[in-house]
N, C-alpha and C positions, 0 to 999 in steps of 0.2 A: 672397482667392480663397476661394470657398465648397468646403467639403469635400465630397467624394463621399458619397452616402447609403450606408449599410452594406448589404452584399448580405444578404438573407434567409437565415437558417440553413436549409439543406438537411433535408428531413423525415427522421426516422430510418429506416433500412430495418428491415423486420419481418423477424426470421427465418423461414425457410420453415416451419419446425416449428410456429410460432405463427399461421401463416396460417390463418384459418378455413376449413374446408372448403368447396370450391367445384368448380363444373364449367362446363365450356365451353357456352355457349348452344346450339351446334348439337345436343349430345347431349340437354338438356332438350327443346328444340324437336322433336325426333324421337320423344320421348315423347308430347308433345302432339299430334303428327301421328298417332300410334297412336290416341291418346282420339277425335281427329277422325274415325277410321275405323270407332269403335264404332258399334253400333244407335244409333238415334237417341235413345230413352229413356235408355240409359245413357250417352251421349255430352252428353246435356242435364243429366243428374244430377250428372255431374262438373263440368261449367262452374257449375251453380248452387251446389255445394258449396264451390268455391274460385275466384270470381270475380275477385278481385283477382290471385292468383296467376297464374292463365290469362291476364290482362291484361299481367301483367309479363313473361312468358315471350314472349308473341306480341310485345310492344314492344323487346324485347331485340335489340341489334345482333348483327349475325351472328356476330361472335369475342370478344363479350362473356364476362365471368365472372358466372355466377349461384351465389347462395349455394346451400349444400347443402338447408338447409331448407326453402328454395322449392320445388326438385325434389321433397323429400319430402313437402312438403304436396299437390302434384299426384299422386305415386303413392300416397299412403295414401288420399286421396279415390277414386282410381281402384279401389285394391284393395277399398275399402269397398263401393263401388257393384257391383262385378262380385259381392261375394257370397260368395267362398272363396278361400283361398290356391292352391288349384288353377287356378281360373280367372285368379288374377292371374298365375300362373307361365306360363299360356298366352299371356296379354298381352305379357308380356316377353319370351317366345321368339319371337314374331311381330315385336316392335319391333325385335330384333337385325337384321332384314332391313333396316330403315332406318337403324339405326347405321351399317352398313357402307357406306351412301351417302353419309354425312357427307363433304363436302369433304376434310377433314383426313385422313380413313381410308381414302378409296375407292382413291386411288394406291397405299398399303401393302397392302390387301387384293387388288387386281388383281394387283400383283406377286408376292405369295405365291402365287397361284392358277397364275401361269404359272411360278413356279419350282417349286412342290411338287405342283401338280395340284388338282384340285376335291375335297378330302377335308378332313375336320373338323381333322385334324393341322395343316393348312397355316395355319388361322384361329387355332388353339389358340397357335401358334408366334408370333403377333404380337400376342395379346390382351394381354400386360402392357405391350409398348411403346405401343400405342394408348390403353390405360386410362392411363398415366402423361401422355400428351399432352393428354387431355380433362378430367382433374380434378387437383385438388390437395388433400392431406391427406384423401381420402375413403377408400382402402385401398389396400394392396399386394396384387396378383395374382402368385402365382408358379406358373408351369407347368412340371412336368418337361422336362428336356432331352429325354428318351426316352418319347414319348408312346405308350400302349399300348391299342389299342382294347376289351382285353379289360378294362382297369381302370386309369384314369388318376386320380390326385387331384389336384385344383386347390386350391391353399390362398389363401385371402383373410385378410389379416391388418390389424388396426387400423381395422375397422368402427367410425365414430365413436360415441359414447356420446351420441347426442341423439335428440329425440323422433322418432317413427315411423322409426328407423333399424331395426328388425326388417324394415321392408317391404325394405330392401336385402338382409337375408340370405335372404329369401323370393327376391326377385327375381333374384339371382345363379342361383340354381338354374334358374329360369327362361330367364335369358339364355344360360347354358351350353347348355342345351338346345335353344335356337335356333340353336346352332352345327350340331348334327346335322340339324335341320330345312332350313337352308340347302342341304344336300345330299341331302335325302330318305333319311337314313340312320336306320335303325330304332335305338334306344338309350334309354338313361337317364340321368337325373343325381339323384344322391341326396344329400342333406344328411346329412353323417356324422359331423360333430362340430362345437360352437358353444360357445364358452366367452365369457359375456357380459361377463366382468371383462377381458377384453384385446379383446374384438371381433374375436377368431380363429375362422374357419370353415372347413371342410375338405368339398369336394365330391367324390363319386365318379363319374366319367363312364364310359360303356360303351356301345359301338356294334357295329353288325355290318358 
């Protein structure tokens, strides 16, 4: 009687902390959708700068993981085309509106508005949770339990030390300001601390 073929050894499981930084495709696709809305000359310049990256993002399955360097290639090309960090922050602020429409995020966002009302603190309260759903080993976002419109410090820890990661440091300021713009609240977001050795940043948000 022939012996049964040996079963293949299972692939070793990679510890979460060793997994390369990655993001869910809907988040990266929402950034590309914001690029699609740029004026034609800027939009085409981004496409021309990173054509393979654009194609990879467009072709990604709806719930696929995208490696962080791929997303950073897109955002750095966008930042370069826009010409200044101020313009790039504005881009990120607008893009937040597309992020909260992502199917993974939209039900949580809508529930927060029902519970806490249409105010920045409602979105801040769920930001850490949604970020952890959409990313792996990109950074950890900590929001104070008590949010104060006169000054709330948002901490972002462990921004990866990889090429173009400074685009994340700048981009977070725009993203957090986008929360204020969702509700037409005058205010500001300022990067008040950043340690390149640890990738830890702190942003001060104020609004009326």
